TORPA-4810 file (N, C-alpha, C, O; in nm, 3 decimals):
<nodes>
NODE_1_0.084_-0.118_0.000_0.000_0.000_0.000_0.088_0.124_0.000_0.177_0.137_0.084_M
NODE_2_0.065_0.213_-0.094_0.145_0.335_-0.103_0.062_0.455_-0.059_-0.055_0.467_-0.092_M
NODE_3_0.128_0.546_0.018_0.063_0.669_0.061_0.167_0.781_0.057_0.282_0.762_0.098_V
NODE_4_0.126_0.897_0.008_0.210_1.015_0.011_0.183_1.088_0.141_0.068_1.114_0.176_T
NODE_5_0.290_1.120_0.213_0.280_1.183_0.344_0.337_1.324_0.335_0.454_1.341_0.299_V
NODE_6_0.256_1.423_0.368_0.302_1.562_0.372_0.320_1.601_0.518_0.225_1.597_0.596_R
NODE_7_0.442_1.639_0.553_0.471_1.677_0.691_0.451_1.826_0.707_0.499_1.906_0.627_L
NODE_8_0.379_1.864_0.812_0.354_2.004_0.840_0.403_2.034_0.981_0.379_1.952_1.069_S
NODE_9_0.470_2.141_1.006_0.486_2.260_0.924_0.608_2.258_0.832_0.634_2.358_0.764_P
NODE_10_0.685_2.150_0.828_0.807_2.147_0.748_0.783_2.152_0.598_0.874_2.186_0.522_E
NODE_11_0.663_2.120_0.554_0.627_2.112_0.413_0.719_2.015_0.338_0.763_2.043_0.226_D
NODE_12_0.746_1.903_0.402_0.828_1.797_0.345_0.736_1.685_0.298_0.635_1.655_0.362_K
NODE_13_0.769_1.623_0.185_0.687_1.515_0.131_0.767_1.385_0.133_0.883_1.380_0.091_V
NODE_14_0.703_1.279_0.183_0.764_1.147_0.186_0.663_1.047_0.129_0.543_1.072_0.131_M
NODE_15_0.713_0.936_0.079_0.625_0.832_0.025_0.651_0.702_0.101_0.765_0.659_0.116_V
NODE_16_0.544_0.642_0.149_0.553_0.512_0.216_0.494_0.408_0.122_0.380_0.421_0.077_Y
NODE_17_0.571_0.305_0.095_0.524_0.195_0.010_0.537_0.067_0.091_0.643_0.005_0.096_D
NODE_18_0.428_0.029_0.153_0.428_-0.088_0.241_0.344_-0.202_0.187_0.318_-0.212_0.067_G
NODE_19_0.302_-0.286_0.280_0.222_-0.403_0.245_0.074_-0.376_0.269_0.038_-0.288_0.347_R
NODE_20_-0.011_-0.452_0.201_-0.154_-0.445_0.228_-0.178_-0.476_0.375_-0.118_-0.568_0.430_D
NODE_21_-0.264_-0.400_0.438_-0.295_-0.420_0.579_-0.211_-0.336_0.673_-0.238_-0.333_0.793_G
NODE_22_-0.110_-0.265_0.620_-0.029_-0.177_0.706_-0.115_-0.062_0.757_-0.208_-0.017_0.689_D
NODE_23_-0.083_-0.016_0.877_-0.154_0.095_0.938_-0.070_0.222_0.926_0.046_0.219_0.887_T
NODE_24_-0.133_0.335_0.961_-0.058_0.461_0.960_0.054_0.458_1.063_0.158_0.521_1.043_Y
NODE_25_0.035_0.387_1.173_0.142_0.374_1.271_0.261_0.300_1.209_0.376_0.340_1.231_E
NODE_26_0.236_0.195_1.133_0.344_0.124_1.064_0.420_0.219_0.973_0.543_0.220_0.971_D
NODE_27_0.346_0.301_0.897_0.408_0.395_0.804_0.491_0.499_0.878_0.604_0.527_0.839_A
NODE_28_0.435_0.555_0.984_0.508_0.657_1.061_0.638_0.601_1.117_0.743_0.664_1.104_L
NODE_29_0.631_0.486_1.178_0.752_0.426_1.236_0.855_0.396_1.128_0.975_0.418_1.149_L
NODE_30_0.811_0.347_1.014_0.902_0.316_0.904_0.970_0.443_0.850_1.085_0.438_0.806_S
NODE_31_0.898_0.555_0.855_0.953_0.682_0.806_1.032_0.757_0.913_1.081_0.867_0.889_L
NODE_32_1.045_0.697_1.031_1.122_0.759_1.138_1.047_0.869_1.211_1.108_0.959_1.269_G
NODE_33_0.914_0.862_1.209_0.830_0.962_1.275_0.768_0.900_1.399_0.707_0.793_1.393_I
NODE_34_0.783_0.968_1.512_0.726_0.920_1.638_0.574_0.939_1.633_0.528_1.053_1.630_N
NODE_35_0.496_0.832_1.634_0.351_0.844_1.625_0.287_0.916_1.744_0.173_0.962_1.734_P
NODE_36_0.359_0.925_1.856_0.304_0.987_1.975_0.300_1.139_1.969_0.236_1.203_2.053_D
NODE_37_0.368_1.199_1.870_0.375_1.345_1.866_0.316_1.405_1.738_0.346_1.520_1.704_I
NODE_38_0.234_1.328_1.667_0.175_1.380_1.544_0.026_1.346_1.536_-0.023_1.256_1.605_V
NODE_39_-0.043_1.421_1.450_-0.182_1.392_1.415_-0.185_1.365_1.265_-0.106_1.420_1.190_L
NODE_40_-0.277_1.279_1.223_-0.289_1.240_1.083_-0.421_1.293_1.029_-0.526_1.273_1.089_I
NODE_41_-0.415_1.361_0.914_-0.536_1.417_0.852_-0.545_1.377_0.705_-0.444_1.368_0.635_F
NODE_42_-0.669_1.353_0.661_-0.698_1.333_0.519_-0.815_1.423_0.485_-0.926_1.404_0.536_H
NODE_43_-0.791_1.521_0.399_-0.894_1.618_0.360_-0.958_1.683_0.482_-1.079_1.704_0.486_K
NODE_44_-0.874_1.717_0.582_-0.921_1.786_0.701_-0.984_1.699_0.808_-1.024_1.749_0.913_G
NODE_45_-0.994_1.569_0.783_-1.054_1.477_0.879_-0.942_1.399_0.949_-0.854_1.343_0.883_V
NODE_46_-0.945_1.396_1.082_-0.845_1.325_1.160_-0.861_1.173_1.143_-0.972_1.120_1.144_S
NODE_47_-0.748_1.106_1.129_-0.747_0.960_1.115_-0.673_0.898_1.233_-0.573_0.953_1.278_L
NODE_48_-0.721_0.785_1.284_-0.649_0.717_1.392_-0.525_0.646_1.338_-0.521_0.604_1.223_P
NODE_49_-0.425_0.634_1.422_-0.299_0.571_1.382_-0.315_0.424_1.350_-0.240_0.368_1.270_Q
NODE_50_-0.414_0.360_1.412_-0.431_0.215_1.389_-0.520_0.184_1.269_-0.555_0.068_1.246_D
NODE_51_-0.556_0.287_1.192_-0.637_0.267_1.072_-0.551_0.208_0.960_-0.437_0.251_0.940_K
NODE_52_-0.605_0.112_0.889_-0.536_0.055_0.772_-0.528_0.163_0.664_-0.624_0.236_0.640_V
NODE_53_-0.413_0.173_0.600_-0.391_0.275_0.498_-0.481_0.249_0.378_-0.477_0.142_0.318_I
NODE_54_-0.563_0.348_0.345_-0.652_0.340_0.229_-0.644_0.468_0.144_-0.669_0.465_0.024_E
NODE_55_-0.609_0.579_0.208_-0.604_0.708_0.141_-0.474_0.723_0.063_-0.370_0.675_0.109_E
NODE_56_-0.477_0.789_-0.053_-0.355_0.804_-0.133_-0.261_0.910_-0.078_-0.141_0.908_-0.107_P
NODE_57_-0.315_1.004_0.002_-0.233_1.112_0.056_-0.287_1.156_0.190_-0.408_1.167_0.209_E
NODE_58_-0.196_1.181_0.286_-0.234_1.232_0.417_-0.140_1.344_0.457_-0.030_1.357_0.403_V
NODE_59_-0.186_1.425_0.553_-0.103_1.530_0.611_-0.071_1.491_0.754_-0.160_1.452_0.830_E
NODE_60_0.055_1.502_0.791_0.100_1.470_0.925_0.138_1.602_0.992_0.225_1.675_0.943_I
NODE_61_0.072_1.633_1.103_0.095_1.759_1.173_0.162_1.729_1.308_0.109_1.653_1.389_V
NODE_62_0.278_1.790_1.330_0.349_1.773_1.455_0.275_1.847_1.566_0.229_1.959_1.546_S
NODE_63_0.264_1.783_1.682_0.194_1.844_1.795_0.288_1.895_1.902_0.242_1.941_2.006_T
NODE_64_0.420_1.887_1.879_0.513_1.936_1.978_0.636_1.994_1.908_0.664_1.966_1.792_C
NODE_65_0.709_2.075_1.984_0.829_2.139_1.932_0.943_2.039_1.925_0.956_1.952_2.011_S
NODE_66_1.025_2.052_1.825_1.141_1.965_1.813_1.269_2.040_1.851_1.380_1.993_1.825_R
NODE_67_1.253_2.155_1.912_1.367_2.239_1.947_1.432_2.195_2.070_1.530_2.256_2.113_G
</nodes>
């Protein structure tokens, strides 16, 4: 399953190409993103991390400072 991930506020784009049945948590961990500090959105709707990837593109918003 492939999904394009847009990171906000960095405006960085990454692509995750995993297996059928993978969740957004699987994708985040594979991309080196801590799932505990982000929110996942598709067309403005929040998605749970344990949802199986079905959307072609999502936005990942950081909820804490990395400074």
